Legacy VTK file of the C-alpha trace (Angstrom):
# vtk DataFile Version 3.0
C-alpha trace
ASCII
DATASET POLYDATA
POINTS 343 float
-19.174 -25.258 -57.722
-18.792 -28.951 -58.482
-15.381 -30.625 -58.269
-15.551 -34.288 -59.232
-13.603 -37.086 -60.865
-15.118 -40.112 -62.592
-13.307 -43.419 -63.057
-13.975 -46.776 -64.644
-12.118 -49.573 -62.875
-11.885 -52.675 -65.057
-10.578 -56.170 -64.543
-7.065 -55.177 -65.561
-5.010 -52.073 -66.187
-5.149 -48.765 -64.325
-8.294 -46.871 -63.487
-9.620 -45.029 -66.521
-10.748 -41.431 -66.011
-13.817 -40.364 -67.993
-15.584 -37.072 -68.492
-18.958 -37.634 -66.810
-20.844 -39.818 -64.374
-23.090 -41.132 -67.159
-20.080 -42.220 -69.200
-18.512 -43.952 -66.192
-21.691 -45.860 -65.328
-22.279 -46.830 -68.963
-18.717 -48.068 -69.430
-18.937 -50.140 -66.220
-22.009 -52.062 -67.366
-19.849 -54.515 -69.291
-17.265 -55.311 -66.614
-15.673 -53.666 -63.624
-17.384 -50.819 -61.786
-17.657 -47.020 -61.728
-16.187 -44.742 -59.090
-17.751 -41.292 -58.848
-15.596 -39.171 -56.526
-16.981 -35.750 -55.536
-14.570 -33.484 -53.671
-17.302 -30.822 -53.508
-20.762 -31.699 -54.791
-23.809 -29.567 -55.509
-27.413 -30.595 -55.097
-27.842 -30.716 -58.871
-24.907 -33.126 -59.186
-26.333 -35.584 -56.691
-29.923 -35.133 -57.822
-28.862 -36.516 -61.195
-27.654 -39.712 -59.478
-31.169 -40.528 -58.253
-32.246 -41.577 -61.732
-28.812 -42.764 -62.880
-27.952 -45.063 -59.954
-31.212 -45.337 -58.032
-29.980 -43.413 -54.984
-32.640 -42.428 -52.466
-33.517 -38.741 -52.206
-33.434 -38.833 -48.379
-29.863 -40.133 -48.466
-28.965 -37.364 -50.916
-30.428 -34.838 -48.483
-28.274 -36.251 -45.648
-25.173 -35.451 -47.678
-25.812 -31.729 -47.197
-26.660 -31.846 -43.476
-23.526 -31.232 -41.407
-25.205 -32.156 -38.120
-25.726 -35.836 -38.924
-24.228 -38.576 -36.772
-22.390 -41.506 -38.421
-24.903 -44.022 -39.719
-25.580 -46.694 -42.329
-28.814 -47.071 -44.328
-29.561 -49.996 -46.587
-31.683 -49.522 -49.693
-32.766 -52.105 -52.314
-29.946 -51.317 -54.771
-27.320 -49.564 -52.646
-26.031 -48.929 -49.144
-25.479 -45.426 -47.769
-22.733 -44.820 -45.172
-22.019 -41.550 -43.398
-18.639 -41.301 -41.648
-16.791 -38.561 -39.748
-13.254 -37.309 -40.216
-11.116 -35.726 -37.483
-8.547 -32.964 -37.840
-6.810 -31.326 -34.884
-4.489 -28.346 -35.005
-3.801 -25.105 -33.121
-6.039 -26.175 -30.261
-9.114 -26.713 -32.423
-10.859 -29.966 -33.305
-12.521 -30.046 -36.715
-15.029 -32.820 -37.377
-15.859 -33.349 -41.028
-18.137 -35.654 -42.945
-17.879 -38.020 -45.880
-20.704 -39.875 -47.605
-20.447 -43.183 -49.438
-22.956 -44.939 -51.687
-22.067 -48.564 -52.324
-23.717 -50.419 -55.189
-23.104 -53.647 -57.051
-21.218 -51.886 -59.855
-20.505 -48.442 -58.465
-19.154 -46.483 -55.541
-19.968 -42.831 -54.957
-17.715 -40.959 -52.523
-18.725 -37.464 -51.456
-16.489 -35.240 -49.365
-16.869 -31.809 -47.866
-14.214 -29.097 -47.593
-12.333 -28.330 -44.397
-11.460 -24.899 -42.987
-8.514 -24.675 -45.396
-10.816 -25.404 -48.349
-9.292 -28.826 -48.860
-11.232 -32.023 -49.343
-11.423 -34.366 -46.351
-10.551 -37.145 -48.814
-7.586 -35.285 -50.233
-5.037 -37.770 -51.565
-7.377 -40.754 -51.724
-7.068 -40.935 -55.514
-3.307 -41.465 -55.250
-3.878 -44.163 -52.629
-6.355 -45.892 -54.930
-3.867 -45.703 -57.791
-1.203 -47.431 -55.707
-3.661 -50.133 -54.597
-5.260 -50.764 -57.973
-4.834 -54.550 -57.705
-6.906 -54.592 -54.533
-9.701 -52.279 -55.631
-10.212 -54.215 -58.867
-11.904 -56.857 -56.716
-14.984 -54.687 -56.343
-16.535 -51.467 -54.994
-16.561 -52.742 -51.402
-12.744 -53.073 -51.529
-12.452 -49.465 -52.708
-14.786 -48.333 -49.928
-12.624 -50.191 -47.419
-9.574 -48.346 -48.747
-11.327 -44.985 -48.311
-12.499 -45.790 -44.773
-9.017 -46.964 -43.849
-7.645 -43.615 -45.056
-10.213 -41.776 -42.927
-9.336 -43.858 -39.855
-5.638 -43.076 -40.357
-6.538 -39.377 -40.233
-8.387 -40.011 -36.981
-5.232 -41.514 -35.488
-3.196 -38.414 -36.378
-5.814 -36.132 -34.793
-6.120 -38.215 -31.616
-2.334 -38.375 -31.262
-2.085 -34.573 -31.582
-4.816 -34.223 -28.964
-2.883 -36.534 -26.651
0.320 -34.493 -27.022
-1.461 -31.263 -26.146
-3.201 -32.907 -23.195
0.222 -33.956 -21.853
1.340 -30.335 -22.120
-1.721 -29.132 -20.229
-1.016 -31.657 -17.468
2.581 -30.419 -17.171
1.441 -26.789 -17.037
-1.030 -27.613 -14.267
1.601 -29.316 -12.127
4.228 -26.625 -12.760
2.098 -23.573 -11.960
-1.457 -24.226 -10.771
-1.969 -20.570 -9.857
-1.771 -19.360 -13.485
-3.405 -22.467 -14.993
-6.522 -21.875 -17.102
-9.258 -24.446 -16.372
-10.930 -23.485 -19.662
-8.386 -25.746 -21.397
-9.706 -28.774 -19.523
-13.293 -27.839 -20.321
-12.344 -27.547 -24.004
-10.684 -30.976 -23.958
-13.694 -32.523 -22.274
-15.983 -31.095 -24.951
-13.734 -32.416 -27.724
-13.515 -35.868 -26.172
-17.281 -36.082 -25.855
-17.563 -35.220 -29.559
-15.003 -37.887 -30.472
-16.657 -40.478 -28.268
-20.073 -39.881 -29.815
-18.727 -40.208 -33.346
-16.558 -43.264 -32.634
-19.411 -45.044 -30.880
-21.645 -44.897 -33.960
-18.821 -45.683 -36.383
-17.919 -48.731 -34.326
-21.510 -49.924 -34.654
-21.381 -49.417 -38.426
-18.234 -51.523 -38.769
-19.698 -54.138 -36.427
-22.678 -54.588 -38.757
-20.432 -54.795 -41.810
-18.183 -57.400 -40.166
-21.233 -59.490 -39.261
-22.126 -59.682 -42.942
-25.365 -57.706 -42.628
-24.814 -56.011 -46.000
-24.718 -58.299 -49.051
-23.034 -55.630 -51.191
-19.852 -55.991 -49.077
-17.934 -59.030 -50.363
-16.731 -61.722 -47.983
-13.115 -61.113 -48.975
-13.424 -57.425 -48.062
-14.896 -58.184 -44.620
-11.476 -59.326 -43.381
-10.108 -55.851 -44.129
-13.106 -54.179 -42.484
-12.340 -56.105 -39.304
-8.995 -54.350 -39.125
-10.764 -50.964 -39.357
-13.165 -52.110 -36.652
-10.242 -52.973 -34.347
-8.793 -49.496 -34.847
-12.100 -47.811 -34.025
-12.496 -49.921 -30.875
-9.009 -48.904 -29.760
-9.685 -45.215 -30.504
-12.924 -45.411 -28.547
-11.113 -46.866 -25.532
-8.408 -44.191 -25.822
-10.985 -41.395 -25.743
-12.545 -42.977 -22.658
-9.154 -43.037 -20.910
-8.532 -39.408 -21.932
-11.880 -38.417 -20.426
-10.797 -40.031 -17.153
-7.496 -38.139 -17.316
-9.296 -34.818 -17.885
-11.594 -35.540 -14.941
-8.588 -36.383 -12.746
-6.797 -33.201 -13.819
-9.838 -31.125 -12.982
-10.043 -32.728 -9.539
-6.301 -32.193 -9.073
-6.640 -28.528 -10.045
-9.471 -27.986 -7.578
-7.522 -29.802 -4.857
-4.375 -27.726 -5.453
-6.470 -24.559 -5.542
-8.073 -25.485 -2.233
-4.639 -26.179 -0.751
-3.410 -22.757 -1.816
-6.485 -21.118 -0.335
-6.015 -23.064 2.895
-2.363 -22.008 3.043
-3.326 -18.372 2.533
-5.954 -18.712 5.271
-3.376 -20.260 7.626
-0.942 -17.427 6.939
-3.675 -14.903 7.678
-4.583 -16.709 10.883
-0.939 -16.730 11.973
-0.675 -12.984 11.371
-3.875 -12.310 13.264
-2.608 -14.525 16.115
0.605 -12.509 16.367
-1.271 -9.212 16.368
-3.643 -10.564 19.008
-0.684 -11.643 21.133
0.892 -8.186 20.920
-2.419 -6.524 21.752
-2.994 -8.853 24.706
0.479 -8.138 26.096
0.038 -4.375 25.903
-3.482 -4.313 27.300
-2.432 -4.602 30.983
0.439 -2.189 30.381
-1.980 0.309 28.877
-4.244 -0.175 31.868
-1.372 0.462 34.294
-0.252 3.505 32.346
-3.793 4.837 32.354
-4.280 4.352 36.078
-0.831 5.441 37.209
-0.057 8.355 34.897
2.356 11.183 35.615
0.263 13.129 38.096
-1.310 10.126 39.812
1.968 8.278 40.247
3.649 11.417 41.506
0.889 11.968 44.024
1.132 8.366 45.236
4.918 8.199 45.585
5.593 11.806 46.336
7.265 14.396 44.083
10.616 13.945 45.761
10.860 10.212 45.041
10.587 10.394 41.237
14.186 9.193 40.758
13.238 5.855 42.314
9.507 5.573 41.646
9.558 6.060 37.895
12.308 3.493 37.193
10.446 1.064 39.486
7.213 1.696 37.570
8.922 1.048 34.209
10.582 -2.078 35.592
7.202 -3.348 36.798
5.712 -2.803 33.332
8.587 -4.678 31.693
8.179 -7.598 34.117
4.430 -7.712 33.569
4.955 -7.582 29.781
7.417 -10.497 29.786
5.201 -12.470 32.167
2.200 -11.978 29.878
4.230 -12.986 26.820
5.532 -16.119 28.561
2.090 -17.137 29.786
0.392 -16.616 26.418
3.172 -18.364 24.454
3.053 -21.377 26.765
-0.731 -21.495 26.471
-0.511 -21.371 22.655
2.089 -24.182 22.547
0.039 -26.431 24.827
-3.190 -25.967 22.868
-2.463 -28.518 20.048
-1.236 -31.014 22.643
-4.449 -30.691 24.614
-6.473 -31.081 21.425
-4.475 -34.162 20.518
-5.166 -35.727 23.930
-8.865 -34.968 23.526
-8.997 -36.840 20.208
-7.172 -39.772 21.703
LINES 1 344
343 0 1 2 3 4 5 6 7 8 9 10 11 12 13 14 15 16 17 18 19 20 21 22 23 24 25 26 27 28 29 30 31 32 33 34 35 36 37 38 39 40 41 42 43 44 45 46 47 48 49 50 51 52 53 54 55 56 57 58 59 60 61 62 63 64 65 66 67 68 69 70 71 72 73 74 75 76 77 78 79 80 81 82 83 84 85 86 87 88 89 90 91 92 93 94 95 96 97 98 99 100 101 102 103 104 105 106 107 108 109 110 111 112 113 114 115 116 117 118 119 120 121 122 123 124 125 126 127 128 129 130 131 132 133 134 135 136 137 138 139 140 141 142 143 144 145 146 147 148 149 150 151 152 153 154 155 156 157 158 159 160 161 162 163 164 165 166 167 168 169 170 171 172 173 174 175 176 177 178 179 180 181 182 183 184 185 186 187 188 189 190 191 192 193 194 195 196 197 198 199 200 201 202 203 204 205 206 207 208 209 210 211 212 213 214 215 216 217 218 219 220 221 222 223 224 225 226 227 228 229 230 231 232 233 234 235 236 237 238 239 240 241 242 243 244 245 246 247 248 249 250 251 252 253 254 255 256 257 258 259 260 261 262 263 264 265 266 267 268 269 270 271 272 273 274 275 276 277 278 279 280 281 282 283 284 285 286 287 288 289 290 291 292 293 294 295 296 297 298 299 300 301 302 303 304 305 306 307 308 309 310 311 312 313 314 315 316 317 318 319 320 321 322 323 324 325 326 327 328 329 330 331 332 333 334 335 336 337 338 339 340 341 342
């Protein structure tokens, strides 16, 4: 279903709303220009603009392809610009699309609807009403106002992304064991999407600021330079965020390796203690096996058990302590010997 507004912007007074695109274009032939603003357009709506304004059918087709990258195409009577919008909320990045057709006496703005069924250019009519003195200077000034509004939305989305990234960094440092690396992978995917879009939009604004498009007035170029500066800064911010995400991923892997190494060291220490206990009791077990009750009695004589058995137990205790002392001293001297070897 079509949802559109049509305005005639004259040399003075407020913008005049009319009923149809044909009426707006006809009224603008004398002076001023026509603004055709589609919040949700159908193919039939835009197909009618091919004959009315001379728009190219391939550019019309691009308006309904959501997988297009930002671009600018120049035609004999108009210039087509495709731009992206960013919205970030509840951990999800939404990338939208707007389409602009700039002519000598007209501007066509086409928006899509977001996940909340709101236009990506919601509120731009009120902004144009407040800046009527500026947009009276021509369609390129109105297009600059729309692009500036879109870039402001980008700033809000990038700032929200930055705040959540700070929270992820704090969660990683606070408790790396329960941290979910999927968050970093999601951020990296979002930042790659932002970088790709901003790269092409920066190139579009660079061409406009160079004066490559005669339909953009020289007075408006100064305002486009400000938009270009914002896009350059956003592009650099996304690059720095990508570096931060990479560093956080490396930090997470490093902390995970440290925890695994600590667990391995604890296991080794436990095994070392058990080995020490086993080593101490091995000679005692051997002595007990060789000199059991009957054998020891036969060796010492049945009448001497009051002396022989306490002596046997004392010998086992002495051997046990001697083994413990020898093994403990050997274990303490091992790192020292290794240290001397490295030196």
